[in-house]
N, C-alpha and C positions, 0 to 999 in steps of 0.2 A: 650490591654495593662497591663506590669506587673505590681506590686508593683515598682521596679526598676526604673521605665520613669515616672510612676505615682511618683514618688518623688524629680527627677530632675526636671520636668515639674511646681511643683508644685512653685508658688512663693514665696519665703517665709517670714516668720512670716502668709500669705493665711488664715491660717487652725485658726485661733486664731484673737480674739478681741486686739486690740492697750493693753490693760490694763485687766485681766482676771480674772476674779471673784479667791475672796481666793478659794481653795473644804470642804467644808462642813467635822469635822472631823463624823467617820463613823464608829459605834459598831457592828457585828455580831457576828453571836452564833453558832455553832454547837455541833453536841451528834455524839456518832458512833454504828452506828448498818449496819449492812447486810456487810458486814467489807468497808462501806466509809460515808463518814462522813455529813449529814442532815442540814438542817438548824433547827432552832428552837429554844421557848427561853428560853429568860434568864435564867428561875429558873433550866431548864436540861443541860445547857448548860457543857460538857465539855473543849471547846476550845471558845475563847473570843479572838476574833480577835479588835483589836486599829488599821484604816483607818484613817491618818489625824491628832492627834492625838494634838486638843489645851491642850491654857495651864489648864484649866477644869481638860480634862483627864488625861493631863500627876498628874495633886494632887490626883486625884484617881489610878492612877495604885501604884505612891509610898503611900498613903495612907492603899488600900487592900490589896495591893497584894506585899505591904514590899520590891521596887524592886529600886535597890542604885538609885539615880540618874545620877551619872555617865555612869554607864551603860545603864541607859533609854535616855540618849541624845547621844549612845555607840551608839546606834538602827535605832535611829533617821538621825545620820551623814553620809556624803553619801562617805566621806574619810577613814571611820573606817575599820581599817581590824578585817575579822574577827575574830570568840574565841568563848571561854568558859570556861565560873567561875561556878565554887560550889556557895549557899550561905549555914546556917543556914534551911533552908526550901524551894527552890525551885536551879533549875541549870539555866546558860544562857547563848544560844548559838546566836551567834551575824557569820550570815550568810550575804555573797554579795549578790542579784542577779542583774541582768540590768531591768533599767526603760524602761520606756517607752517613746515610741520616739515621739515628740513632732516638728511637722511644724517650730517653730524658732527655734531649737537644729541646724539648717543645713547643717546636716549629721553628729554630732556628735551625735553617744548614749553613751549614760552615763550609772552608774553602780549607787544602790544607796546595804544602810545597811536592813535588816528584823530586830527583833529580835525574836528570842523563848525562852519563861520563862515555863520550865516546874515546876509540883510540883509535888505532892502527886496524883493527879484523878484530877486536869486542866493543861493547857496550856492559856496561854495570848500567843497572836502571835502580834504581833505592826511592823507599816509602815508607811514609810514616806509620804506614796501615795495615792492613791484611787485600786490600782491593788488587784484582783477580790486573794481571799487566793488559793482557788482553778482552777484549767483548766482544763481540758479537758481529756481525762480517768485515770484511779487511773496502774500506771502498776506494784500494787500492792493489798492484801489485805491488808487496816487498818483497824485495831479490836484494835490497843491500842494508845495512847498518844504518846509512838516512834515512831510504824510506822506514825505519821501522821508528823516528823519533820524530819524524811528521804522519807519521801515525798515533804516536801517541798523543803530539796535539791537538790530529785532529776528533780524537776519541775524547780532547778530557772535550775542547767546546762540542762534543754531543752531550757531554754529562749536562753541562754550564744552560741547553738547552732544552735538556730536561728538565735539570730541576725548574726553567720558567714556566713549565704544564705547568708541574707541580703546586709554583705557588700560588699559580692563576687557578687553576682547580682548587685549591683550600681558602686563596680570598673571594670566589665566589659563596662556594660553602659557605662560607667565616659571616660574609652580608647577609646570610637565610638567616643563619640564626639570627646575631645581629637586630635582628628586627621582630624580634620577639623576645629578645634579649632585657634581664635588668641585675645583670652582675659581670665583669668588670672583665670575667673567665676568655673571651674571646677577644673582647678586645684586643686586651694585653699579649692574646693570637694574633694581630692585628700588627701593635707593636713589630711583631717578633718576624714577622715574612719584610716587615719597613728594611730594618738590619738587617736582616739577612740579601734581600737587594743591594743595597750600599757591599759590602763583602764582594756579590759577584760582581759590580762593577768596581772594585776598586779592581778585583782579579784575569779579569777581560782587560782593562788597563793596560794592567802589567802581561799580561804576555800579549796584546798590541804593537807593545814598545820591544817584546823581543822576538816576534814577527819579522817588526825588519829590521832585526841587527844581527835577527837571522840572512834575511836576503841579502843585506849587505855585503856580509861573511860568507856568503853560499862558496867561493869558489875557496878556504879556505878549509871549506867544510866538507867538501867535496862535493859538490853537490853537481848535479848536471842538469840541462837545462829544462828534462821533463820534472827533474824537481824542484827546480827554481818556478816554473808553471802551479806544480797541487802545496810551494807551498805563500804564491800570491792569493790562488782558490783558499785557504786557510787562513789569510789574512781578511779576504773579503769574509768569510763565517763567521770570522771570531766581530769582525766591524758589525754585520748585521746584529748577532746577539748582542753586542755592548747596547745598539739599538732598542731592539728591546728589553731588556732591560731598562734601562732608559727609561721609557713610557711607561712600563711597568712602577717602579718608583715613583713616579708623575702619579700617575695618576692616583697608586698605593697615598703617597704620605701628599695629597690634596684634599682627599678625600677625611682623613683620618679624625679629623673635627669634622666631621659632619656623621660620621659614624660615634664618637664620642657621643655627641648629643641627641641620638638613637637612644641610646644606653641609661641617657638621661629624663627623660620625655618615657622615654618605657612608666623606670619608675614613679612619676610624678601622677602619671594618667592610671598605673595601681594604685596610691594614695590617695587617687580621688573616687576612685571606682569603693573604696571602702570606708570611706570620709561619707559616703550618702549613701549607702548600707549602712554604719555607726548611726547615720541622724534617723533612718526608716525605722530601726530597730529602738530609740528613745524616747521617736515619740506612741509609736504601740505604746512603751515600756511608761510611758505620761501620762498616758489613760487611763489604765491597767493600775498604776498608783494615787491617782487622786479616786479613784469610785475604792484604794483603798483604804483613804482617810480615815479615822476616827470621831470622826462628826459629818453631822442628821447630811444627809444628799439622798438626792431623788432614788427612789424605790430602796434603798432603808429598810422599809417594812414589810416587806412579800415576800411572802414563804415561797412564791414559786420560781421555776427555773429560769424564766423568763430571759433578767437583770441577764444571769452568767450569762446570758446567749449572742443580748444586746452590747454588750461592756466588749465582750472579743471579738467580735464583727463591725464594730469601735475603732478597734486595735487594728486589728485586721485589717479594716478600712483605710485606717492612717495609714500603715506603712507600704499599699501596698498603689495607695496614691502619691507618695516621694517617688517609689519606681517610675509611674506613670511618666509622672512628670521627668524627671531621668530621660526617659527612654525619649520622652516627645520633645521634648527642649534639644536637647542631644547635647545635654548636661557635661 
């Protein structure tokens, strides 16, 4: 069973309790060595990541790192657009990334924001959920804090591509089930996927604008020639991902009316089958009812059993005749 089928068969809300506990705030610390980040103690940290910060952590960020309150809330707001801002002692980079899928989302793949605050010798990353900061093998050596920002952007695009693959798999699975479905369950799932693509397109477009701003402000951010080249590659990857999401959205939206018609047609076809079966049963019942009337009819005086069998054969034959005509004439 693939991931798409597992998501289709999972009952809504089955993976989460009715009242899930709030995820506690988490701080993690990293330092750069051997071309990649390593977990370390707070005193050695070059990168500090805040996951799901609470009021206490937000107060610490405002006081210790001199982060603007509005910018801090922007990094926690899933509706915020990507942007680049410069403060006297740091630069703030807000970018969009996919949110981890939850069974309660019912096929709606959401996006969220992440804030990266670059100081002279420190990078503070703020994430509104408990997603890991670094995942997978780095696509390029991470030697400086600027490389970390580029890696986070590249990682975000990779996650978007993974979401697009999941949407494609889910769409194919839903199409197969819609061909036989007579309820709106799978159709509503398709609408959720279409809505997810709208969120993804908006986020990719916002990140594309951010990449352009980073390229124009490369000198202020301390990017060297190699890092500018990596940034251009990231921008190209983001545009390709955007185009792919755009194609999926056009295909999914263009065929949505047809898929709704399939569900309606399946229901009409089922009603037609039941109607023909009902006619066949009613015709047999009519024959039996005629010979059960309290009037003089043929064979009423016979005491043998052959009239009984004749009547039943006539009733069964009439029902079979209707079913035979249904099959031959393809009603």
